[in-house]
Steps between C-alpha positions, in 0.01 A plus 500: 500500500676770303176709487420433862851614621488798274172611620581457875856650459423858545270449794757281682774740431309766699572299822871617464624153615843440319461120520148495368611734212794277411268210503244657276772631254649153481156330446415761235828446319471119529156473360586745223794286396294179532242644270769581242656153540166321456439712191834369366406139588173547305696600186732195545195276528349668198809430307516141615142440409507669148850454376648195684165309465642149496734322734497771757439294814654681805492296820326679787439799260245674736730464809791636298288798387384569857862485637611744227194721529522539870860436558678730264330817645586371846864477408494854386330620813740309717796638323370863556440432863841343543672800344303755709160476651487876507458499120123461586329773685238774528517774230269793448396607150378837609586736790153653512302177512557288809327206338742463213730289712587164342738219603717403208863486388688805619826455288470587130776266396332211670169593341657512146681166542227301695192628331571683173780258373305202615190615310713589204638139491153359534369723223782391270431144571120541443566690174742232378255217576206700334701556183609140491140370542376748241757383249409135578131578442579680176727209376222250581251711319710540194564120486132437524420747221757333277355156570153629432612640162672170415180301585276732307711444188 
């Protein structure tokens, strides 16, 4: 959906309909944040599968992942819309090219908080999970090598 909204965004912004542009910008923002959130949920699942291997039963795990994956971005979008729906709008990247219009976040502060900071938080979480998984794999490999040497003797 992120790709579909991204590809149709410029074309739909050419109709100069403020409501349509706000909707497209909101959808683009939502699906971008949803992609980031699902990426984070994948790293949490990776962590649970490779580090916390045993006794990790989470009741209704998929339902909870779906609520987080689709719900957290929705909360961000709703907050932006509640604060000011005009944060979304039509912007032009170039004066000379009329086809460069694009519906997106118009306020830089909102962009940095709701996209860049969100991504940075997801990136830190994923990096932490990745390093933890690598350390776990390394410790298992080291223990296996020690056992192997012990049995060879």
